[in-house]
C-alpha positions as CSV (number, residue, x, y, z in Angstrom):
1,M,21.0,4.8,-22.7
2,R,19.8,8.3,-21.8
3,T,16.6,9.4,-20.1
4,Q,15.2,12.1,-17.9
5,V,14.0,9.9,-14.9
6,A,15.3,6.5,-14.1
7,I,12.7,4.4,-12.2
8,I,13.9,1.5,-10.2
9,G,11.0,-0.8,-9.5
10,G,8.2,-1.9,-11.7
11,G,5.4,-2.2,-9.1
12,P,2.5,0.2,-9.0
13,S,4.4,3.2,-7.7
14,G,7.1,3.0,-10.3
15,L,4.7,2.4,-13.1
16,L,2.2,5.2,-12.0
17,L,5.1,7.7,-11.9
18,S,6.4,6.7,-15.2
19,Q,2.9,6.9,-16.8
20,L,2.2,10.3,-15.2
21,L,5.6,11.7,-16.4
22,H,4.7,10.3,-19.9
23,V,1.6,12.3,-20.0
24,R,3.5,15.4,-19.4
25,G,6.2,14.5,-22.1
26,I,8.8,13.6,-19.5
27,N,10.8,10.5,-20.4
28,S,11.6,7.6,-18.1
29,V,12.9,4.1,-18.0
30,V,11.7,1.5,-15.6
31,V,13.9,-1.3,-14.3
32,E,12.4,-4.3,-12.4
33,R,14.4,-7.2,-10.9
34,K,11.4,-9.6,-11.2
35,T,9.4,-10.8,-14.4
36,K,6.1,-9.0,-15.2
37,D,4.3,-12.2,-14.3
38,Y,5.8,-12.3,-10.9
39,V,4.8,-8.7,-10.3
40,L,1.3,-9.3,-11.4
41,G,1.1,-12.5,-9.2
42,R,1.7,-10.7,-6.0
43,I,-1.6,-10.4,-4.0
44,R,-2.0,-7.1,-2.1
45,A,-4.6,-4.8,-0.8
46,G,-7.4,-3.3,-2.7
47,V,-8.7,-0.1,-1.0
48,L,-7.9,3.0,-3.0
49,E,-8.1,6.5,-1.6
50,Q,-9.6,9.2,-3.8
51,G,-6.2,10.7,-4.3
52,L,-5.0,7.6,-5.9
53,V,-8.1,7.3,-8.0
54,A,-7.5,10.8,-9.3
55,L,-3.9,10.1,-10.1
56,M,-5.2,6.9,-12.1
57,E,-7.5,9.3,-14.0
58,E,-4.7,11.8,-14.7
59,A,-2.5,8.9,-15.9
60,G,-5.2,7.9,-18.3
61,C,-5.6,4.6,-16.7
62,A,-9.0,4.7,-14.9
63,N,-11.5,3.3,-17.3
64,R,-11.5,-0.3,-16.1
65,M,-11.2,0.8,-12.4
66,H,-14.4,2.8,-12.8
67,A,-16.1,-0.2,-14.6
68,E,-15.2,-2.9,-12.4
69,G,-14.3,-1.4,-8.9
70,F,-16.6,-0.9,-6.2
71,I,-17.5,2.3,-4.4
72,H,-17.6,1.8,-0.7
73,N,-19.2,4.6,1.5
74,G,-18.4,3.0,4.8
75,A,-16.8,0.2,6.7
76,L,-18.0,-2.1,9.6
77,I,-16.1,-2.6,12.8
78,S,-17.0,-5.4,15.3
79,Y,-16.1,-6.4,18.8
80,G,-17.5,-9.7,20.0
81,D,-21.0,-9.9,18.4
82,E,-21.3,-6.1,18.5
83,M,-21.0,-4.4,15.2
84,F,-21.2,-0.7,14.0
85,R,-20.7,1.3,10.9
86,I,-18.5,4.3,10.1
87,D,-20.1,6.2,7.2
88,F,-17.4,7.8,5.1
89,S,-19.7,9.7,2.9
90,E,-21.7,11.2,5.9
91,H,-18.5,12.3,7.7
92,T,-16.3,13.3,4.9
93,G,-18.4,13.4,1.7
94,T,-15.7,11.0,0.1
95,P,-15.9,7.2,-0.5
96,V,-13.2,4.8,-1.2
97,M,-12.7,2.6,-4.2
98,V,-12.2,-1.3,-3.8
99,Y,-10.1,-2.4,-6.7
100,G,-7.2,-4.8,-6.3
101,Q,-3.7,-3.6,-6.4
102,T,-2.9,-6.4,-8.9
103,E,-5.4,-4.9,-11.2
104,V,-4.1,-1.3,-10.7
105,T,-0.6,-2.7,-11.7
106,R,-2.1,-4.6,-14.7
107,D,-3.8,-1.3,-15.9
108,L,-0.5,0.6,-15.6
109,Y,1.4,-1.9,-17.4
110,A,-1.0,-1.9,-20.2
111,A,-0.8,1.8,-20.5
112,R,3.0,2.0,-20.5
113,E,3.2,-0.7,-23.2
114,A,0.6,1.1,-25.3
115,A,2.7,4.2,-25.0
116,G,5.9,2.3,-25.9
117,G,7.4,2.9,-22.5
118,R,10.7,1.1,-21.8
119,I,10.6,-1.4,-18.9
120,E,13.5,-3.7,-18.3
121,F,12.6,-7.0,-16.4
122,S,14.8,-9.5,-14.8
123,V,17.6,-7.0,-14.0
124,E,20.4,-7.8,-11.6
125,D,23.2,-6.1,-9.9
126,V,21.5,-2.6,-9.9
127,V,23.8,0.2,-8.7
128,I,23.0,3.9,-8.4
129,H,26.1,6.2,-9.1
130,G,26.3,9.9,-8.5
131,A,23.2,10.5,-6.9
132,D,24.5,13.4,-5.0
133,S,25.6,15.0,-8.3
134,D,23.6,16.5,-11.2
135,A,24.4,13.6,-13.5
136,P,23.4,10.4,-11.8
137,Q,23.6,7.0,-13.4
138,V,22.1,3.5,-12.9
139,T,24.0,0.4,-13.9
140,Y,22.7,-3.2,-13.9
141,T,22.9,-6.3,-15.9
142,V,20.4,-8.4,-18.0
143,D,21.1,-11.9,-18.8
144,G,24.8,-11.2,-17.9
145,E,25.0,-8.0,-20.3
146,A,26.0,-4.9,-18.5
147,R,23.8,-1.7,-19.1
148,R,23.8,1.9,-18.0
149,I,21.1,4.6,-17.8
150,E,22.3,8.2,-17.7
151,C,19.6,10.4,-16.3
152,D,18.7,13.6,-14.4
153,F,16.9,11.9,-11.5
154,V,16.5,8.5,-10.0
155,A,13.1,7.4,-8.5
156,G,13.7,4.6,-5.9
157,C,10.4,2.6,-6.1
158,D,12.1,-0.7,-5.4
159,G,10.6,-1.6,-2.0
160,F,12.0,-2.4,1.4
161,H,14.6,-4.8,0.2
162,G,15.8,-2.7,-2.9
163,V,19.0,-0.9,-3.4
164,S,17.6,2.7,-3.5
165,R,17.3,3.4,0.3
166,K,20.6,1.7,1.1
167,T,22.3,4.1,-1.5
168,I,21.7,7.0,1.0
169,P,24.7,7.0,3.3
170,D,24.4,5.6,6.8
171,D,25.5,8.9,8.3
172,V,22.7,10.7,6.4
173,R,19.9,8.2,6.8
174,R,17.8,7.6,9.9
175,E,15.4,4.7,10.2
176,Y,12.4,4.3,12.7
177,E,10.8,0.9,13.1
178,K,8.2,-1.0,15.0
179,V,7.8,-4.8,14.6
180,Y,4.4,-6.2,15.6
181,P,4.4,-9.5,17.5
182,F,2.0,-11.2,15.1
183,G,1.1,-11.7,11.5
184,W,-1.8,-11.9,9.2
185,L,-2.9,-15.1,7.6
186,G,-4.7,-14.2,4.3
187,V,-6.9,-16.4,2.2
188,L,-8.1,-15.6,-1.4
189,S,-11.3,-17.6,-2.4
190,E,-13.6,-17.7,-5.2
191,T,-16.6,-17.0,-3.1
192,P,-19.0,-14.0,-2.7
193,P,-18.0,-11.7,0.0
194,V,-19.8,-12.2,3.4
195,N,-20.8,-8.5,3.4
196,H,-20.9,-5.7,0.7
197,E,-18.5,-3.6,2.9
198,L,-15.4,-4.5,4.8
199,I,-15.6,-5.9,8.3
200,Y,-12.7,-5.2,10.7
201,A,-13.2,-7.5,13.7
202,N,-11.7,-7.3,17.3
203,S,-12.3,-10.6,19.0
204,A,-11.0,-12.3,22.0
205,R,-9.3,-14.7,19.7
206,G,-7.5,-11.9,17.7
207,F,-8.1,-9.7,14.8
208,A,-10.0,-10.7,11.6
209,L,-10.8,-8.8,8.3
210,C,-13.4,-9.6,5.7
211,S,-12.9,-7.9,2.4
212,M,-13.3,-8.6,-1.3
213,R,-12.0,-8.2,-4.8
214,N,-15.2,-8.5,-6.6
215,E,-18.7,-10.2,-6.3
216,N,-17.1,-13.6,-6.6
217,L,-13.7,-13.1,-5.2
218,S,-13.1,-12.6,-1.5
219,R,-10.0,-11.8,0.6
220,Y,-10.1,-12.8,4.3
221,Y,-7.5,-12.4,7.1
222,I,-7.0,-13.6,10.5
223,Q,-4.4,-12.6,13.0
224,C,-1.9,-15.4,13.7
225,S,1.4,-16.2,15.5
226,L,4.7,-15.3,13.7
227,D,5.6,-18.9,14.3
228,D,2.8,-20.2,12.2
229,C,3.4,-21.6,8.8
230,V,0.9,-21.6,6.0
231,E,1.1,-25.4,6.0
232,D,-0.3,-25.3,9.6
233,W,-3.5,-24.0,8.3
234,T,-5.9,-26.0,6.3
235,D,-8.7,-24.3,4.6
236,D,-11.2,-25.8,7.0
237,A,-9.2,-24.7,9.9
238,F,-9.1,-21.1,8.5
239,W,-12.8,-20.9,7.9
240,A,-13.6,-22.3,11.2
241,E,-11.3,-19.8,13.0
242,L,-12.6,-16.8,10.9
243,K,-16.2,-17.7,12.0
244,R,-15.2,-17.6,15.6
245,R,-13.9,-14.1,15.2
246,I,-16.8,-12.2,13.5
247,P,-20.3,-11.5,14.6
248,K,-22.5,-14.6,14.7
249,D,-25.0,-13.1,12.1
250,Q,-22.0,-12.7,9.6
251,A,-20.6,-16.1,10.3
252,D,-23.9,-17.8,9.7
253,K,-23.9,-16.4,6.1
254,L,-20.2,-16.8,5.4
255,I,-19.8,-19.0,2.2
256,T,-16.6,-20.9,2.2
257,G,-14.7,-22.6,-0.5
258,P,-11.1,-23.8,-1.6
259,S,-8.5,-21.2,-1.2
260,I,-6.7,-20.1,-4.5
261,E,-4.0,-18.3,-2.5
262,K,-2.9,-18.4,1.1
263,S,0.0,-16.5,2.8
264,I,1.2,-15.1,6.0
265,A,2.4,-11.4,6.2
266,P,4.4,-10.0,9.1
267,L,3.3,-6.5,10.3
268,R,5.6,-3.7,10.8
269,S,5.8,0.2,10.9
270,F,8.9,1.6,9.2
271,V,10.0,5.0,8.1
272,T,13.3,6.3,6.6
273,E,14.4,9.8,6.6
274,P,15.1,11.8,4.4
275,M,13.4,10.5,1.4
276,R,15.6,12.4,-0.9
277,W,19.4,12.5,-1.2
278,G,20.7,14.7,-4.0
279,R,19.0,13.6,-7.3
280,L,17.6,10.3,-5.7
281,C,14.2,10.4,-4.4
282,L,12.4,7.3,-2.6
283,C,8.8,6.4,-3.1
284,G,6.5,3.9,-1.3
285,D,7.9,0.9,0.5
286,A,11.5,1.9,-0.3
287,A,11.0,4.7,2.3
288,H,8.1,3.5,4.5
289,I,5.9,0.5,5.5
290,V,2.6,0.6,7.4
291,P,0.8,-2.4,8.9
292,P,-2.1,-3.3,6.6
293,T,-4.8,-2.3,9.1
294,G,-6.5,0.6,7.2
295,A,-5.0,-0.1,3.9
296,K,-2.5,2.6,3.7
297,G,0.5,0.9,2.0
298,L,-0.4,1.6,-1.7
299,N,-1.9,4.8,-0.9
300,T,1.0,6.3,0.9
301,A,3.0,5.3,-2.2
302,A,0.6,7.0,-4.3
303,S,1.0,10.2,-2.2
304,D,4.7,10.0,-2.7
305,V,4.3,9.8,-6.4
306,H,2.0,12.8,-6.3
307,Y,4.5,14.9,-4.6
308,L,7.4,13.6,-6.8
309,Y,5.6,13.8,-10.0
310,N,4.6,17.4,-9.4
311,A,8.2,18.3,-8.2
312,L,9.6,16.9,-11.5
313,R,6.9,18.7,-13.6
314,D,8.0,21.9,-12.0
315,F,11.6,21.3,-12.7
316,Y,11.1,20.3,-16.3
317,E,8.2,22.8,-17.1
318,N,9.4,25.9,-15.0
319,G,13.1,25.3,-14.3
320,S,12.3,25.3,-10.6
321,E,13.9,23.0,-8.0
322,V,11.6,24.2,-5.2
323,G,9.5,20.9,-5.3
324,I,12.4,18.7,-5.5
325,D,14.2,20.5,-2.5
326,G,11.0,20.2,-0.6
327,Y,10.0,16.6,-1.6
328,S,11.2,14.9,1.4
329,A,9.7,17.0,4.0
330,T,6.3,17.4,2.2
331,A,6.0,13.5,1.5
332,L,7.1,12.8,5.2
333,A,4.5,15.0,6.7
334,R,1.8,13.0,5.1
335,V,3.5,9.6,5.7
336,W,3.8,10.1,9.4
337,K,0.1,10.9,9.7
338,A,-0.7,7.7,7.8
339,E,1.7,5.8,10.0
340,R,0.0,7.2,13.1
341,F,-3.5,6.0,11.9
342,S,-2.4,2.5,10.9
343,W,-0.5,2.3,14.5
344,W,-3.6,3.4,16.2
345,F,-6.1,1.2,14.3
346,S,-3.8,-1.9,14.8
347,S,-3.4,-1.1,18.5
348,V,-7.2,-1.1,18.8
349,M,-8.0,-4.1,16.8
350,H,-5.5,-6.8,17.7
351,R,-4.7,-9.0,20.6
352,Y,-1.2,-8.4,21.9
353,P,0.9,-10.9,23.9
354,G,0.9,-10.0,27.6
355,Q,-2.1,-7.6,27.4
356,S,-3.5,-7.0,30.8
357,D,-7.3,-7.0,31.7
358,F,-6.9,-3.1,31.9
359,D,-5.5,-3.1,28.3
360,L,-8.4,-5.2,27.1
361,K,-10.9,-2.9,28.9
362,M,-9.2,0.1,27.2
363,Q,-9.6,-1.4,23.7
364,I,-13.4,-1.9,24.3
365,A,-13.7,1.5,25.7
366,E,-12.0,2.9,22.6
367,L,-14.3,1.1,20.3
368,E,-17.5,2.1,22.3
369,F,-16.3,5.6,22.2
370,L,-15.8,5.5,18.5
371,R,-19.1,3.9,18.1
372,S,-20.9,6.7,20.0
373,N,-18.9,9.8,19.2
374,K,-19.5,11.6,15.9
375,A,-16.1,13.6,16.2
376,A,-14.2,10.4,16.7
377,Q,-15.9,8.8,13.6
378,T,-15.2,11.8,11.5
379,A,-11.5,11.6,12.4
380,M,-11.3,8.0,11.6
381,A,-13.4,8.5,8.3
382,E,-11.0,11.4,7.3
383,N,-7.9,9.2,7.8
384,Y,-9.5,6.1,6.2
385,V,-10.6,7.8,3.0
386,G,-7.2,9.6,2.8
387,L,-5.9,12.9,4.1
388,P,-5.6,15.6,1.5
389,Y,-2.4,15.8,-0.4
C-alpha cells in the first residue's frame, strides 16, 4: 500500500501524530505489534501538560478530556510530617490536567476509527527499508501474510524495545543512560484519592506518590527494591507501607481497598541522538525515557509529536524541508530539559543505596529551600506544567 507517513507504534504518540496529520489532510498508516485491547490495558501516568492538552484540542479529541479530566493548580510535597504546596497557577498562570493516559489513547483510537484511519494490529517482523533515501518502505507480516507500505516518511513511535531506533546505524547513533537503583510499586484501586492534589513524599523509608484518575479511582506508588516481585506485596502490606511514608494527617484519612492492578516499574533516564536519520524520525520512548517522577514521559512524547507534525505540515503544505532537517536538534533541546527536571526531582525525593548522612541532609536542605524560596518554586512550577514548545 502507499501512504505519505508510515507510523510504527499504535500508542498515544503514534495515534496523536496520525490524527493531527489527518486534520491537515496528510495520509498515514499506523502499524502496532499488539492488539488494541492490550494497548488500552496498559496503565500509565495521567498528568498532562497544557501543550498536550492543546494538541488534543487541535486533533479534535478533547471533549471527553475536558468533561472528565481534573484541572490541578498545584501539587503537594512532603518530607516526614512536613508538607508544603507548589502553586502552579500563582507561579506560571498555568495548571495541569489530570486525565489518564489510557483515556487519552482511547479517545485517539475513537477519533482515528471515526475518520476511517488505517491501523494494523498484531504485526510482526517489522523492518524499515531505505530510511536514508527519499522512498522508504516498511515491511511486516500479519497472520503470516507479508505486507509492505511505501511512504515518504517513517515515524518511529514504537517505544524503547521497537525496531525504529535500532534502524539508525550504530556508527550514527549515540545513547546516554542512567539506571536508577530502585523501582516503583504501583497500585490502582477503586477508592477516593487521599487528597484532591498529588502528594510527592520524601520519607526515611523511601519515596511515595499519591495520585488519582478520578473521584473514585486512585493510583498510589511506593519506592521499592528492584529485587522485589509483585507477589511479595499483599494489598495490606502496600497500604501499611504507604501510610508510613506520607504525613500522618494524610495517612489517617487514607481510604484503602482491594487493588485492581499492581505492578513494579524500574526507573531509568535514556536519550538517543540523533532523533532523525534520513526520512526516519523517532518520537517518544523510541528516543528517550524519563523516570516517572514529575510525569514527563507522555508529555515529552507529545512535544516530539508537536515538532514532527509541524515539520511534516511545512513539507507538504509549503514544500520546505527546514522543519524536517531541524527536527532532531529542536526536539532534543526540550527533551534534555525534561530529563534534567526528572533527574533532579528523583534525586531529591528518593532514598538511594549508600546515601551518607550528608547526602540526606542535602535532600532536606533542598526541600526546605524549595519550600521557602519563590524563585525555586517558580522554576519547579515552570518545569512541572511544561516548558514552552
